N, C-alpha and C positions, 0 to 999 in steps of 0.2 A: 753219364757214360752208358752207352747202349749195352744191354745185357747184364748190367751190374745187379747183384742181388740186393733187394731192399729189405731191411729188417723191420717188419711190420708187427708191432705188438698187438696181441688180441685185445679186443675191447673188453674192459672189466664188466663182470656180470652186474646188471641193474644199475649201471653208472648214472643214468638219468632218473632213477626211481628210488634212490636211497640216500638218506642223510646220516651222517655220523654225529651224534650228540655227545659232548664232553663237558662235564661240570669241572670247574677248577678254581683254585686260588693262587696259582703259581704259573711261571713260564712253562710253556708246553714243549720242553726239550725232548720229552719222551716220544714225541711224534717222529723224531729222526729214525728210531728203530722201526716204526710202523710205515715209513715212507713208501716202500715198495708196494704195500697193500692199500694204504689210505690215500695216497696223493691224487689218484684219479677222481676221488669222491668229494662231495661238498661237506664241509664241517660246520656244525652249529656249536659254538662255544658259549657256555653260560658261566660268566664270571661271578663267583660268590664273594661275599665280604665287601671290603672297601672299594667302591666303584671308581675312586680317584686313582687307584693303583693301575699301572700299565702292565698288561699281560703280553708277553712276547710270544709270537708264533713263528716257527721256522719258515723261511722263504719257500715259495713253491706250492703252498697249500691254498686251496680255494675255501674261504671261510667267511662266516658272519660271527661277530662277537657281541654278546649282549651282557650288560652289567645291570645292577639294580636300578639305576636311573632309567635305563631302557625299558625294563620290566614295568616300572611305574608309569612311564610315558605311554606305553602300548596298551596296558591293561587298565590304567586308571584305578578306580576303587577296587576293581576285581584283582588287583595285584596282591591283595591280602591273602589270596589262596596259595601264593608261591612262597615256599619256605625260604628263610634267610639264615646264612651260616650253617648250612646243611646241604649235603649232596642232593637232597630232594629238589633243589632248584633246577635240576636237569630237566624236569618235566616241562619247564617253560619252552625248552627246545622242541618238545613234541607239539606244543601248541602252534609255534610259528612255522614249523616245517610244512612244506607243501608236497612232500614226497609220499609214496605209498609205503615205503619201509623205513624203519629206524634201526640203527645199531648204536648202542651207547656203551661207553667204556670209561673207566676211571683213569686218572693221569698217573697212577702208580702201577699200571699194568703194562707188561711188555710182551714181546713175541716169545712164545714158548716153543720148545722143540719136542717132536715125537720121539719114541724110543730109538729110532734109527738115526736121530740127530738132525732130521729135516725140520726147518722152521715151519710152524703151523700158520697158515693163512686163516685166522679165526673168522674174518669177515666172509670169506668164500664158503666156509662150512655152515655158518649161520644162514646164508642165502640158500644153500642146498636144503637145510632143514625147513626153511619157510616155504620153499617152492614145492616140497613134497608133502603129501597128505599125512595126517596123524591117525592113530587108531585108539581113541580113548574108550571105546565101547567094549573091546575085547582084547586082552593082553596077548601079544605075540612073543613067545619065549625066545625067539631069535632077535628080539628087540625090534629095530626099525626094519620092516619088511621091504621098504622101498630103496634101501641102500644097496649098492652094487654088491653082489655076492650073497645076498640074503633074499628070503621070500617068506610067504606065510607058511606056517607049519601045518602038518596034518591035524585036522579037527578044527581049523579056523573057519568060521562060517563064510561061505562065498558071498553072501548077501552083505557082508561088512567089509569086504576087501577093497572097495573104492576108498574107504577112509573118509575123513572130513578135512576141511581146510585148516592149515596150521596157522595159528595166530601168534604164537610166541615160541622163540628158540632161546633156551636158557643154557648158557655155557658155564663151564667150570674153570678151575684154576689149579695151578701147580705152585709149590713153594709155600707161601703164607696162607694158611687155611682161613676161611671166613667164619671165625669163631666169635661167640659172645664173650663178654669180659670175664665171667667166672671161668670159662674153659680156657681162655687165654692165660689167666693167672695160674690155673692148675697145670697147663701144658705150655710153658713159655717157649720151649725149644722145638715143639712139634712142627714138622714140615710135611706137606703133602708131596710125596714123590711118586705116587701111584697113578699111572696113565691108563685109564680104562677106555679101550677103543670101542665105544658103544654110544648109540643114541637110542633113547626110548621115549615113548609117549606116556605122560603121566595119566593114569586112568581117571575116568569120569568119577566125580565124588571124592577124589583124593586131593588134599591140599599139600603144599610144599613150601619150604622157606626160599623165596625168590631172592637172589642176589643181583643187584643192579650193576655190578662192575663189568659184566661181560654178557650182554643181553641184546637180543634183537626181536623185533615184532613187526607184524603187518599193521601199519597205522590205520589203514582204511577199515580193517576188520575190527580192531580192538582199541584203537587209540584213545577214545574218551574214557576208557577204564584204567589207563596207565597213569593215574594220578598218584604221586608219591606222598600225598598227605601233608599235614602241618607238622613240621619237625624243626628242631634246632632252636634258634634264637627266639626267646619269649614263649617257648612251649615246654611242657613238663616231660618231654620224651624226645629222644633222638635215636638214630640208627635202626629205626623200624620203618623207614620210608619205603624201601623196596619190598619189605615183608607185607606191608599194608596193601601196596599196589598188587602184589602177587595174590594175596587172598581174595581181594575184590575181583581181580581179573579172572581168577580160576572159577569162581562162582558164576560169573557172567559167561565165560567160555562154555562151561558145562550146560548152562541154560540155553545158549544160542546154537550149540552144536559145533564149536570150534575145538581145535586141539592144541596142546602145549607139549613141546619136546624139551628134554634135558639130556645133558651129557656133553659130547663134543660140540663145540671146540674148546680146547684149553687155552688159557693165557697164563703168563707168568706174573703172579702177584708179588711185588717186590718189597712192600713196606708194611710192617705190622704197626697198627695204630696203638696208642698208649692204653693199656687195659684199665688203668685207674680213671682216665678221662672217659673211656667208653662206659665204665660202670656207672658213672654219674648220669650219662645220657640214657643208658638202658634200664636204669634202676626200676622205674615204674613199669616199663614194658615187660620186664621179667615176671612181674606179678600179673599184669594185665593179660599177657598172652594166654594164661591158663583159662581165662574166660573168653578171650577173643576167638580162639580156635574152635571151641564148641559152638560159638555164635555162627561162625562162617560154615561150619559143618552142617548146621541145621537150617541155614538160610535158604528159603524157597522164594523164587521170583514168580510172579503171576504170568499166565500165558499171554496177557495183554502186552507184556514187555517184549517188543520185537526188535528194538534197536539197542545199541550199547548205551546210548544216552538215557533211554527210558529205564533200562536195567539199573544204571548207576544212580539215578534219582530215587528209584524204589529202594535200592540198597541203602542210600543215605537216610531214608525214613526209618528203616529197620535199625540202623546204627543209633539214631536219635532215640527211638522207642526202647531199645533193648540194652544198649551200652551206655546211654546217658546216665543211668543210675550208678555206674561204676565210678565215674568222675565227670565233672562238668566239661572237661576237655573234649569228650566225645560229642557233646552237643555242638561245640565250636567246630569240631572236625566235620560233623555232618553238614553244617552250614557251608563249610569250605568246599565240600564235595559238590554241593549245588552250584556254588560260585564257579568252580572249575568247569562244570558242564556248560554254564552260561558263557564263560570265556571261550570255551572250545567252539560253541555254536557261533559266537560273535566273530571269531577269526576264521572259521572254516565253513560257515554256512550251516544252517539248521537242517537236520535230516527231515525230508518229507516222507512221513510214514506211508502215505498213499502210494508212493513210488517204489516202496520196498518189494 
């Protein structure tokens, strides 16, 4: 009909440049709540556990689904670096993606609401974080100066106001906090109800506990460092997969001059995992982290390391040399770090340092 108004929806930001990676062992009914935000994007689903089990995905979503058989087929012997029966399997999705950006979310996370009651488009906020620079070299007391309504405060050096590329956007959660098992046991009824309307850059030289349930990153900038380690089945530790990736990634970002943001967006974390099961998984990590943190705080990469892959290989050598004495597990983990980089280069092409 001539003159009729046509309802044209705006094209989602980075629609052709972003994959959503979801690790799961169950049907993905949770996607229904995310449909308004996720449906335009491509999903990479990494099925953990029994590969013969059928995972149901709601109609209307564009997705690839990989199970353990697929991982073994695609990676061959290198499949040994991908964890089994642990959410660390998600990093296989990072390997097979061909997009510039990745957003990863757990299947027990739902759409949160801001204090006004408006549903939060977590993906959109992550994209804003990644597309704006970071300020790791000098802290801005108004937090993110690139956000609408904010700027650099008096005394902030003009020479640093361009900032650096943002490699990682670390989102937070409402409802069930991301606690370790001892804290879960001590505070079983604790819920996070505080919405802090802020994004800030984590300063250079500062580590943080990265949570993988609500996370986005620039795959082209930092992808080879986002390895979630060897966890879960057959390993003496679990639930430190995202922590390990976060520590390695931050050391490399600091070395290469990239930024990491944390804060908004929030998601609604709906399900508390069993603290007694978690304690078994975390037991070694609770002790080991007291030596791991000083290790990463003191880790120095040589100036010859100019790519993420080179940085990660050098970091693996430091892990073997300095953490191997804690437990043989770290020798195995260091070897897996090398295998991971080899798998990355095999699927994504080796970086030509001369072209950097």
